[in-house]
Each structure stands twice: as structure tokens, then as C-alpha cells.
PDB file of N, CA, C and O in Angstrom:
ATOM      1  N   THR A   1      -4.986  16.563 -11.058  1.00  0.00           N
ATOM      2  CA  THR A   1      -4.089  16.189  -9.910  1.00  0.00           C
ATOM      3  C   THR A   1      -2.472  15.611 -10.636  1.00  0.00           C
ATOM      4  O   THR A   1      -2.072  14.865 -11.531  1.00  0.00           O
ATOM      5  N   ASP A   2      -2.103  16.234  -9.907  1.00  0.00           N
ATOM      6  CA  ASP A   2      -0.449  16.242 -10.024  1.00  0.00           C
ATOM      7  C   ASP A   2      -0.174  14.314  -9.646  1.00  0.00           C
ATOM      8  O   ASP A   2      -0.392  13.983  -8.480  1.00  0.00           O
ATOM      9  N   SER A   3       0.228  13.320 -10.534  1.00  0.00           N
ATOM     10  CA  SER A   3       0.869  12.389  -9.939  1.00  0.00           C
ATOM     11  C   SER A   3       1.965  12.154 -10.064  1.00  0.00           C
ATOM     12  O   SER A   3       2.359  12.459 -11.189  1.00  0.00           O
ATOM     13  N   ASN A   4       3.230  11.443  -8.993  1.00  0.00           N
ATOM     14  CA  ASN A   4       3.993  10.892  -9.256  1.00  0.00           C
ATOM     15  C   ASN A   4       3.948   9.647  -8.350  1.00  0.00           C
ATOM     16  O   ASN A   4       3.178   9.428  -7.415  1.00  0.00           O
ATOM     17  N   TYR A   5       5.182   8.696  -8.949  1.00  0.00           N
ATOM     18  CA  TYR A   5       5.701   7.965  -8.072  1.00  0.00           C
ATOM     19  C   TYR A   5       6.485   8.211  -6.936  1.00  0.00           C
ATOM     20  O   TYR A   5       7.415   9.010  -6.828  1.00  0.00           O
ATOM     21  N   LEU A   6       5.769   7.035  -5.648  1.00  0.00           N
ATOM     22  CA  LEU A   6       6.448   7.460  -4.109  1.00  0.00           C
ATOM     23  C   LEU A   6       7.224   6.601  -4.061  1.00  0.00           C
ATOM     24  O   LEU A   6       6.873   5.452  -3.792  1.00  0.00           O
ATOM     25  N   GLN A   7       9.045   7.082  -4.421  1.00  0.00           N
ATOM     26  CA  GLN A   7       9.866   6.456  -4.068  1.00  0.00           C
ATOM     27  C   GLN A   7      10.626   6.757  -2.980  1.00  0.00           C
ATOM     28  O   GLN A   7      10.729   7.938  -2.648  1.00  0.00           O
ATOM     29  N   ASP A   8      11.293   5.718  -2.235  1.00  0.00           N
ATOM     30  CA  ASP A   8      11.835   5.800  -1.148  1.00  0.00           C
ATOM     31  C   ASP A   8      10.983   5.959  -0.104  1.00  0.00           C
ATOM     32  O   ASP A   8      11.520   6.513   0.855  1.00  0.00           O
ATOM     33  N   VAL A   9       9.397   5.554   0.106  1.00  0.00           N
ATOM     34  CA  VAL A   9       8.898   5.847   1.281  1.00  0.00           C
ATOM     35  C   VAL A   9       8.594   4.779   1.974  1.00  0.00           C
ATOM     36  O   VAL A   9       8.584   3.666   1.449  1.00  0.00           O
ATOM     37  N   GLN A  10       8.315   4.975   3.212  1.00  0.00           N
ATOM     38  CA  GLN A  10       7.721   3.732   4.270  1.00  0.00           C
ATOM     39  C   GLN A  10       6.524   3.508   4.452  1.00  0.00           C
ATOM     40  O   GLN A  10       5.830   4.059   5.306  1.00  0.00           O
ATOM     41  N   VAL A  11       6.178   2.706   3.694  1.00  0.00           N
ATOM     42  CA  VAL A  11       5.105   1.891   3.698  1.00  0.00           C
ATOM     43  C   VAL A  11       4.591   0.869   4.598  1.00  0.00           C
ATOM     44  O   VAL A  11       4.992  -0.295   4.609  1.00  0.00           O
ATOM     45  N   THR A  12       3.220   1.599   5.740  1.00  0.00           N
ATOM     46  CA  THR A  12       3.080  -0.054   7.018  1.00  0.00           C
ATOM     47  C   THR A  12       1.950  -0.319   6.983  1.00  0.00           C
ATOM     48  O   THR A  12       1.209   0.567   7.409  1.00  0.00           O
ATOM     49  N   PHE A  13       1.524  -1.149   6.660  1.00  0.00           N
ATOM     50  CA  PHE A  13       0.864  -2.187   6.124  1.00  0.00           C
ATOM     51  C   PHE A  13      -0.234  -2.871   8.173  1.00  0.00           C
ATOM     52  O   PHE A  13       0.389  -3.262   9.160  1.00  0.00           O
ATOM     53  N   LYS A  14      -1.030  -2.812   8.129  1.00  0.00           N
ATOM     54  CA  LYS A  14      -1.919  -2.955   9.181  1.00  0.00           C
ATOM     55  C   LYS A  14      -2.949  -4.019   9.006  1.00  0.00           C
ATOM     56  O   LYS A  14      -3.408  -4.098   7.867  1.00  0.00           O
ATOM     57  N   ALA A  15      -3.284  -4.629   9.655  1.00  0.00           N
ATOM     58  CA  ALA A  15      -4.975  -5.614   9.654  1.00  0.00           C
ATOM     59  C   ALA A  15      -5.413  -5.997  11.548  1.00  0.00           C
ATOM     60  O   ALA A  15      -4.832  -6.568  12.471  1.00  0.00           O
ATOM     61  N   ASP A  16      -6.653  -5.344  11.376  1.00  0.00           N
ATOM     62  CA  ASP A  16      -7.085  -5.418  13.137  1.00  0.00           C
ATOM     63  C   ASP A  16      -6.017  -4.783  13.878  1.00  0.00           C
ATOM     64  O   ASP A  16      -5.660  -5.365  14.903  1.00  0.00           O
ATOM     65  N   GLY A  17      -5.527  -3.874  13.614  1.00  0.00           N
ATOM     66  CA  GLY A  17      -4.494  -3.095  14.341  1.00  0.00           C
ATOM     67  C   GLY A  17      -3.383  -3.293  14.349  1.00  0.00           C
ATOM     68  O   GLY A  17      -2.713  -2.293  14.607  1.00  0.00           O
ATOM     69  N   GLU A  18      -2.516  -4.731  14.062  1.00  0.00           N
ATOM     70  CA  GLU A  18      -1.443  -5.332  14.055  1.00  0.00           C
ATOM     71  C   GLU A  18      -0.846  -5.117  13.112  1.00  0.00           C
ATOM     72  O   GLU A  18      -1.431  -5.338  12.052  1.00  0.00           O
ATOM     73  N   VAL A  19       0.697  -4.552  13.048  1.00  0.00           N
ATOM     74  CA  VAL A  19       1.694  -4.192  12.175  1.00  0.00           C
ATOM     75  C   VAL A  19       1.732  -5.311  11.461  1.00  0.00           C
ATOM     76  O   VAL A  19       2.145  -6.219  12.183  1.00  0.00           O
ATOM     77  N   LEU A  20       1.402  -5.822   9.950  1.00  0.00           N
ATOM     78  CA  LEU A  20       1.939  -6.958   9.171  1.00  0.00           C
ATOM     79  C   LEU A  20       3.301  -6.955   8.751  1.00  0.00           C
ATOM     80  O   LEU A  20       4.179  -7.782   8.993  1.00  0.00           O
ATOM     81  N   ALA A  21       3.358  -5.642   7.923  1.00  0.00           N
ATOM     82  CA  ALA A  21       4.307  -5.359   7.479  1.00  0.00           C
ATOM     83  C   ALA A  21       4.966  -4.147   7.443  1.00  0.00           C
ATOM     84  O   ALA A  21       4.157  -3.334   6.996  1.00  0.00           O
ATOM     85  N   GLN A  22       6.176  -3.525   7.719  1.00  0.00           N
ATOM     86  CA  GLN A  22       6.688  -1.947   6.982  1.00  0.00           C
ATOM     87  C   GLN A  22       8.082  -2.184   6.132  1.00  0.00           C
ATOM     88  O   GLN A  22       9.179  -2.625   6.475  1.00  0.00           O
ATOM     89  N   LEU A  23       7.580  -1.714   4.910  1.00  0.00           N
ATOM     90  CA  LEU A  23       8.485  -1.636   4.068  1.00  0.00           C
ATOM     91  C   LEU A  23       8.634  -0.605   3.185  1.00  0.00           C
ATOM     92  O   LEU A  23       7.766   0.211   2.875  1.00  0.00           O
ATOM     93  N   ARG A  24      10.183  -0.688   2.641  1.00  0.00           N
ATOM     94  CA  ARG A  24      10.220   0.995   1.352  1.00  0.00           C
ATOM     95  C   ARG A  24      10.043   0.816   0.069  1.00  0.00           C
ATOM     96  O   ARG A  24      10.520  -0.139  -0.545  1.00  0.00           O
ATOM     97  N   THR A  25       9.370   1.687  -0.420  1.00  0.00           N
ATOM     98  CA  THR A  25       9.017   1.187  -2.191  1.00  0.00           C
ATOM     99  C   THR A  25      10.579   1.716  -2.575  1.00  0.00           C
ATOM    100  O   THR A  25      11.282   2.620  -2.123  1.00  0.00           O
ATOM    101  N   ASN A  26      10.790   0.615  -3.727  1.00  0.00           N
ATOM    102  CA  ASN A  26      12.028   0.941  -4.523  1.00  0.00           C
ATOM    103  C   ASN A  26      12.163   2.560  -5.343  1.00  0.00           C
ATOM    104  O   ASN A  26      11.589   3.618  -5.084  1.00  0.00           O
ATOM    105  N   VAL A  27      12.797   2.342  -6.013  1.00  0.00           N
ATOM    106  CA  VAL A  27      13.273   3.339  -7.243  1.00  0.00           C
ATOM    107  C   VAL A  27      12.093   3.282  -7.953  1.00  0.00           C
ATOM    108  O   VAL A  27      11.339   4.254  -7.899  1.00  0.00           O
ATOM    109  N   LEU A  28      11.809   2.342  -8.592  1.00  0.00           N
ATOM    110  CA  LEU A  28       9.802   2.197  -9.211  1.00  0.00           C
ATOM    111  C   LEU A  28       8.868   2.689  -8.233  1.00  0.00           C
ATOM    112  O   LEU A  28       7.747   3.035  -8.605  1.00  0.00           O
ATOM    113  N   ALA A  29       9.158   2.750  -7.196  1.00  0.00           N
ATOM    114  CA  ALA A  29       7.936   3.338  -6.088  1.00  0.00           C
ATOM    115  C   ALA A  29       6.912   1.578  -6.343  1.00  0.00           C
ATOM    116  O   ALA A  29       5.739   1.422  -6.682  1.00  0.00           O
ATOM    117  N   ASN A  30       8.202   0.327  -5.935  1.00  0.00           N
ATOM    118  CA  ASN A  30       7.049  -0.928  -5.864  1.00  0.00           C
ATOM    119  C   ASN A  30       7.559  -0.978  -4.652  1.00  0.00           C
ATOM    120  O   ASN A  30       8.331  -0.194  -4.099  1.00  0.00           O
ATOM    121  N   VAL A  31       6.971  -2.163  -4.196  1.00  0.00           N
ATOM    122  CA  VAL A  31       6.885  -2.754  -2.679  1.00  0.00           C
ATOM    123  C   VAL A  31       6.666  -3.993  -3.097  1.00  0.00           C
ATOM    124  O   VAL A  31       5.687  -4.226  -3.806  1.00  0.00           O
ATOM    125  N   PHE A  32       7.789  -5.263  -2.619  1.00  0.00           N
ATOM    126  CA  PHE A  32       7.878  -6.467  -2.941  1.00  0.00           C
ATOM    127  C   PHE A  32       7.674  -7.414  -1.730  1.00  0.00           C
ATOM    128  O   PHE A  32       8.511  -7.319  -0.832  1.00  0.00           O
ATOM    129  N   PHE A  33       6.571  -8.405  -1.575  1.00  0.00           N
ATOM    130  CA  PHE A  33       6.099  -9.145  -0.500  1.00  0.00           C
ATOM    131  C   PHE A  33       7.039 -10.517  -0.916  1.00  0.00           C
ATOM    132  O   PHE A  33       7.179 -10.620  -2.135  1.00  0.00           O
ATOM    133  N   THR A  34       7.713 -11.599  -0.100  1.00  0.00           N
ATOM    134  CA  THR A  34       7.878 -12.799  -0.482  1.00  0.00           C
ATOM    135  C   THR A  34       6.718 -13.668  -0.622  1.00  0.00           C
ATOM    136  O   THR A  34       6.816 -14.550  -1.475  1.00  0.00           O
ATOM    137  N   GLN A  35       5.665 -13.594   0.032  1.00  0.00           N
ATOM    138  CA  GLN A  35       4.153 -14.568  -0.551  1.00  0.00           C
ATOM    139  C   GLN A  35       3.461 -13.556  -1.555  1.00  0.00           C
ATOM    140  O   GLN A  35       3.401 -12.326  -1.578  1.00  0.00           O
ATOM    141  N   ARG A  36       2.903 -14.674  -2.476  1.00  0.00           N
ATOM    142  CA  ARG A  36       2.401 -13.982  -3.423  1.00  0.00           C
ATOM    143  C   ARG A  36       0.826 -12.789  -2.859  1.00  0.00           C
ATOM    144  O   ARG A  36       0.499 -11.709  -3.350  1.00  0.00           O
ATOM    145  N   ASN A  37       0.089 -13.663  -1.549  1.00  0.00           N
ATOM    146  CA  ASN A  37      -0.788 -13.123  -1.307  1.00  0.00           C
ATOM    147  C   ASN A  37      -0.734 -12.806   0.331  1.00  0.00           C
ATOM    148  O   ASN A  37      -1.342 -13.500   1.146  1.00  0.00           O
ATOM    149  N   PRO A  38       0.033 -11.729   0.668  1.00  0.00           N
ATOM    150  CA  PRO A  38       0.413 -11.986   2.082  1.00  0.00           C
ATOM    151  C   PRO A  38      -1.003 -11.677   2.633  1.00  0.00           C
ATOM    152  O   PRO A  38      -1.270 -12.626   3.371  1.00  0.00           O
ATOM    153  N   PHE A  39      -1.791 -11.011   2.629  1.00  0.00           N
ATOM    154  CA  PHE A  39      -3.007 -10.311   3.019  1.00  0.00           C
ATOM    155  C   PHE A  39      -4.170 -11.018   2.637  1.00  0.00           C
ATOM    156  O   PHE A  39      -5.263 -10.610   3.028  1.00  0.00           O
ATOM    157  N   SER A  40      -4.077 -12.071   1.891  1.00  0.00           N
ATOM    158  CA  SER A  40      -5.404 -12.317   1.377  1.00  0.00           C
ATOM    159  C   SER A  40      -6.632 -13.204   2.743  1.00  0.00           C
ATOM    160  O   SER A  40      -6.517 -14.012   3.664  1.00  0.00           O
ATOM    161  N   GLY A  41      -7.537 -12.538   2.197  1.00  0.00           N
ATOM    162  CA  GLY A  41      -8.684 -12.902   3.318  1.00  0.00           C
ATOM    163  C   GLY A  41      -9.090 -11.504   4.599  1.00  0.00           C
ATOM    164  O   GLY A  41     -10.056 -11.288   5.331  1.00  0.00           O
ATOM    165  N   SER A  42      -8.014 -10.930   4.389  1.00  0.00           N
ATOM    166  CA  SER A  42      -8.186  -9.937   5.336  1.00  0.00           C
ATOM    167  C   SER A  42      -8.166  -8.068   4.999  1.00  0.00           C
ATOM    168  O   SER A  42      -7.251  -7.573   4.340  1.00  0.00           O
ATOM    169  N   GLU A  43      -9.254  -7.268   5.540  1.00  0.00           N
ATOM    170  CA  GLU A  43      -9.059  -5.976   5.180  1.00  0.00           C
ATOM    171  C   GLU A  43      -7.511  -5.775   5.394  1.00  0.00           C
ATOM    172  O   GLU A  43      -6.830  -6.548   6.067  1.00  0.00           O
ATOM    173  N   VAL A  44      -6.981  -4.554   4.694  1.00  0.00           N
ATOM    174  CA  VAL A  44      -5.453  -3.847   4.745  1.00  0.00           C
ATOM    175  C   VAL A  44      -5.759  -2.394   4.891  1.00  0.00           C
ATOM    176  O   VAL A  44      -6.356  -1.579   4.188  1.00  0.00           O
ATOM    177  N   VAL A  45      -4.960  -2.329   6.398  1.00  0.00           N
ATOM    178  CA  VAL A  45      -5.174  -0.618   6.277  1.00  0.00           C
ATOM    179  C   VAL A  45      -3.583  -0.503   5.877  1.00  0.00           C
ATOM    180  O   VAL A  45      -2.712  -1.327   6.154  1.00  0.00           O
ATOM    181  N   VAL A  46      -3.420   0.774   5.129  1.00  0.00           N
ATOM    182  CA  VAL A  46      -1.968   1.183   4.295  1.00  0.00           C
ATOM    183  C   VAL A  46      -2.107   2.572   4.780  1.00  0.00           C
ATOM    184  O   VAL A  46      -2.967   3.443   4.652  1.00  0.00           O
ATOM    185  N   GLU A  47      -0.703   2.459   5.520  1.00  0.00           N
ATOM    186  CA  GLU A  47      -0.285   4.215   6.029  1.00  0.00           C
ATOM    187  C   GLU A  47       0.524   4.288   5.621  1.00  0.00           C
ATOM    188  O   GLU A  47       1.267   3.312   5.725  1.00  0.00           O
ATOM    189  N   VAL A  48       1.173   5.891   4.583  1.00  0.00           N
ATOM    190  CA  VAL A  48       2.584   6.581   4.504  1.00  0.00           C
ATOM    191  C   VAL A  48       1.805   7.784   5.363  1.00  0.00           C
ATOM    192  O   VAL A  48       0.653   8.158   5.583  1.00  0.00           O
ATOM    193  N   GLU A  49       3.346   8.193   5.749  1.00  0.00           N
ATOM    194  CA  GLU A  49       3.273   9.260   6.269  1.00  0.00           C
ATOM    195  C   GLU A  49       2.833  10.934   5.323  1.00  0.00           C
ATOM    196  O   GLU A  49       3.490  11.182   4.312  1.00  0.00           O
ATOM    197  N   GLY A  50       2.234  11.475   5.567  1.00  0.00           N
ATOM    198  CA  GLY A  50       1.708  12.944   4.844  1.00  0.00           C
ATOM    199  C   GLY A  50       0.585  12.044   3.545  1.00  0.00           C
ATOM    200  O   GLY A  50       0.674  12.305   2.345  1.00  0.00           O
ATOM    201  N   TYR A  51      -0.050  11.373   3.910  1.00  0.00           N
ATOM    202  CA  TYR A  51      -1.021  10.790   3.231  1.00  0.00           C
ATOM    203  C   TYR A  51      -1.962   9.627   3.600  1.00  0.00           C
ATOM    204  O   TYR A  51      -1.719   8.545   4.134  1.00  0.00           O
ATOM    205  N   GLU A  52      -3.180  10.207   3.126  1.00  0.00           N
ATOM    206  CA  GLU A  52      -4.385   9.817   3.818  1.00  0.00           C
ATOM    207  C   GLU A  52      -4.345   8.269   4.048  1.00  0.00           C
ATOM    208  O   GLU A  52      -3.662   7.695   3.200  1.00  0.00           O
ATOM    209  N   THR A  53      -5.026   7.288   5.183  1.00  0.00           N
ATOM    210  CA  THR A  53      -4.685   6.041   5.166  1.00  0.00           C
ATOM    211  C   THR A  53      -6.037   5.245   3.856  1.00  0.00           C
ATOM    212  O   THR A  53      -7.176   5.637   3.603  1.00  0.00           O
ATOM    213  N   VAL A  54      -5.373   4.234   3.376  1.00  0.00           N
ATOM    214  CA  VAL A  54      -6.134   3.574   2.545  1.00  0.00           C
ATOM    215  C   VAL A  54      -6.194   2.611   3.134  1.00  0.00           C
ATOM    216  O   VAL A  54      -5.281   2.277   3.890  1.00  0.00           O
ATOM    217  N   LYS A  55      -7.539   1.722   2.918  1.00  0.00           N
ATOM    218  CA  LYS A  55      -8.383   0.302   3.491  1.00  0.00           C
ATOM    219  C   LYS A  55      -8.109   0.302   2.057  1.00  0.00           C
ATOM    220  O   LYS A  55      -8.141   1.217   1.233  1.00  0.00           O
ATOM    221  N   ILE A  56      -7.606  -1.955   1.869  1.00  0.00           N
ATOM    222  CA  ILE A  56      -7.907  -2.680   0.762  1.00  0.00           C
ATOM    223  C   ILE A  56      -8.214  -3.441   1.247  1.00  0.00           C
ATOM    224  O   ILE A  56      -7.778  -3.919   2.294  1.00  0.00           O
ATOM    225  N   GLY A  57      -9.300  -3.852   0.423  1.00  0.00           N
ATOM    226  CA  GLY A  57     -10.121  -5.459   0.647  1.00  0.00           C
ATOM    227  C   GLY A  57      -9.707  -6.447  -0.312  1.00  0.00           C
ATOM    228  O   GLY A  57     -10.178  -7.554  -0.052  1.00  0.00           O
ATOM    229  N   GLY A  58      -9.024  -6.412  -1.275  1.00  0.00           N
ATOM    230  CA  GLY A  58      -8.967  -6.838  -2.346  1.00  0.00           C
ATOM    231  C   GLY A  58      -8.263  -6.478  -3.338  1.00  0.00           C
ATOM    232  O   GLY A  58      -7.704  -5.421  -3.045  1.00  0.00           O
ATOM    233  N   ALA A  59      -7.913  -6.932  -4.720  1.00  0.00           N
ATOM    234  CA  ALA A  59      -7.095  -6.634  -5.994  1.00  0.00           C
ATOM    235  C   ALA A  59      -8.138  -5.545  -6.268  1.00  0.00           C
ATOM    236  O   ALA A  59      -7.655  -4.556  -6.818  1.00  0.00           O
ATOM    237  N   ALA A  60      -9.431  -5.489  -6.022  1.00  0.00           N
ATOM    238  CA  ALA A  60     -10.463  -4.276  -6.695  1.00  0.00           C
ATOM    239  C   ALA A  60     -10.053  -2.825  -6.421  1.00  0.00           C
ATOM    240  O   ALA A  60     -10.317  -1.790  -7.035  1.00  0.00           O
ATOM    241  N   ASP A  61      -9.243  -3.081  -5.188  1.00  0.00           N
ATOM    242  CA  ASP A  61      -9.203  -1.519  -4.420  1.00  0.00           C
ATOM    243  C   ASP A  61      -7.637  -1.470  -5.126  1.00  0.00           C
ATOM    244  O   ASP A  61      -7.199  -0.387  -4.739  1.00  0.00           O
ATOM    245  N   LEU A  62      -7.038  -1.839  -5.607  1.00  0.00           N
ATOM    246  CA  LEU A  62      -5.691  -1.719  -6.400  1.00  0.00           C
ATOM    247  C   LEU A  62      -6.213  -0.947  -7.699  1.00  0.00           C
ATOM    248  O   LEU A  62      -5.854  -1.669  -8.629  1.00  0.00           O
ATOM    249  N   GLY A  63      -6.721  -0.104  -8.100  1.00  0.00           N
ATOM    250  CA  GLY A  63      -6.441   0.517  -9.513  1.00  0.00           C
ATOM    251  C   GLY A  63      -7.204  -0.602 -10.931  1.00  0.00           C
ATOM    252  O   GLY A  63      -7.594  -1.671 -10.461  1.00  0.00           O
ATOM    253  N   ASP A  64      -7.374  -0.508 -12.071  1.00  0.00           N
ATOM    254  CA  ASP A  64      -7.186  -1.293 -12.586  1.00  0.00           C
ATOM    255  C   ASP A  64      -6.797  -2.184 -13.172  1.00  0.00           C
ATOM    256  O   ASP A  64      -7.331  -2.878 -14.037  1.00  0.00           O
ATOM    257  N   ASP A  65      -5.255  -2.221 -12.450  1.00  0.00           N
ATOM    258  CA  ASP A  65      -4.226  -3.025 -13.222  1.00  0.00           C
ATOM    259  C   ASP A  65      -4.568  -3.999 -11.962  1.00  0.00           C
ATOM    260  O   ASP A  65      -4.098  -5.136 -11.997  1.00  0.00           O
ATOM    261  N   GLY A  66      -5.332  -3.622 -10.898  1.00  0.00           N
ATOM    262  CA  GLY A  66      -4.874  -4.749  -9.884  1.00  0.00           C
ATOM    263  C   GLY A  66      -3.897  -4.483  -8.631  1.00  0.00           C
ATOM    264  O   GLY A  66      -3.986  -4.715  -7.425  1.00  0.00           O
ATOM    265  N   HIS A  67      -2.807  -3.820  -9.561  1.00  0.00           N
ATOM    266  CA  HIS A  67      -1.447  -3.476  -8.167  1.00  0.00           C
ATOM    267  C   HIS A  67      -1.099  -2.580  -7.658  1.00  0.00           C
ATOM    268  O   HIS A  67      -0.254  -2.506  -6.765  1.00  0.00           O
ATOM    269  N   THR A  68      -1.811  -1.598  -8.239  1.00  0.00           N
ATOM    270  CA  THR A  68      -1.472   0.057  -7.996  1.00  0.00           C
ATOM    271  C   THR A  68      -2.255   0.444  -6.943  1.00  0.00           C
ATOM    272  O   THR A  68      -3.321  -0.142  -6.751  1.00  0.00           O
ATOM    273  N   LEU A  69      -1.704   1.824  -5.840  1.00  0.00           N
ATOM    274  CA  LEU A  69      -2.476   2.162  -4.801  1.00  0.00           C
ATOM    275  C   LEU A  69      -1.978   3.455  -5.215  1.00  0.00           C
ATOM    276  O   LEU A  69      -0.818   3.754  -5.498  1.00  0.00           O
ATOM    277  N   THR A  70      -3.406   4.455  -5.209  1.00  0.00           N
ATOM    278  CA  THR A  70      -2.874   5.485  -5.300  1.00  0.00           C
ATOM    279  C   THR A  70      -3.299   6.300  -3.673  1.00  0.00           C
ATOM    280  O   THR A  70      -3.951   5.757  -2.781  1.00  0.00           O
ATOM    281  N   LEU A  71      -2.931   7.199  -3.646  1.00  0.00           N
ATOM    282  CA  LEU A  71      -2.520   7.974  -2.451  1.00  0.00           C
ATOM    283  C   LEU A  71      -2.849   9.368  -2.572  1.00  0.00           C
ATOM    284  O   LEU A  71      -2.601  10.031  -3.579  1.00  0.00           O
ATOM    285  N   LYS A  72      -3.632   9.981  -1.130  1.00  0.00           N
ATOM    286  CA  LYS A  72      -4.010  11.168  -1.655  1.00  0.00           C
ATOM    287  C   LYS A  72      -3.814  12.201  -0.402  1.00  0.00           C
ATOM    288  O   LYS A  72      -4.529  12.181   0.600  1.00  0.00           O
ATOM    289  N   LYS A  73      -2.709  13.127  -0.624  1.00  0.00           N
ATOM    290  CA  LYS A  73      -2.322  13.845   0.449  1.00  0.00           C
ATOM    291  C   LYS A  73      -3.112  14.349   1.324  1.00  0.00           C
ATOM    292  O   LYS A  73      -4.271  14.598   0.991  1.00  0.00           O
ATOM    293  N   ARG A  74      -2.662  14.610   2.637  1.00  0.00           N
ATOM    294  CA  ARG A  74      -3.726  15.301   3.589  1.00  0.00           C
ATOM    295  C   ARG A  74      -3.599  16.792   3.871  1.00  0.00           C
ATOM    296  O   ARG A  74      -4.411  17.353   4.606  1.00  0.00           O
TER     297      ARG A  74
END
């Protein structure tokens, strides 16, 4: 599979159907939160247009480094 960092894309974070945050990735394809663990304790749904929805229950769902989210094109 081809992999690319997704720069300047809108990312929506939801829990229990409620939008928690909508942020754009920066030039390094990172999203930053003001809180260290903004969603701790809740499963979070991540939506990016054109990609499959991803559910995150904790750091274990964020790749080997605990920080990277991999998205699959629809």
C-alpha cells in the first residue's frame, strides 16, 4: 500500500455521536490538542472525508508509537 501523510485535512472527533473537536492537520500532518488526554475514558470516532471512519479506544489503537492514526481510503 502507498502511504502519505495527510496535510491540511479536516479531522472530526466524536464521542457518543457528539462532535468533540474539528481540527485541520498541519504541514507535518499533525493535530494538536490543548489538553494532554482530551478524550481519555471515552471511545472516539475519527472522521476524515474520503477515508473510512476509525474508532479509537486508547493509545493502543494509535500505531506502534501510540500517536499515529492510519486511515484507509474508501
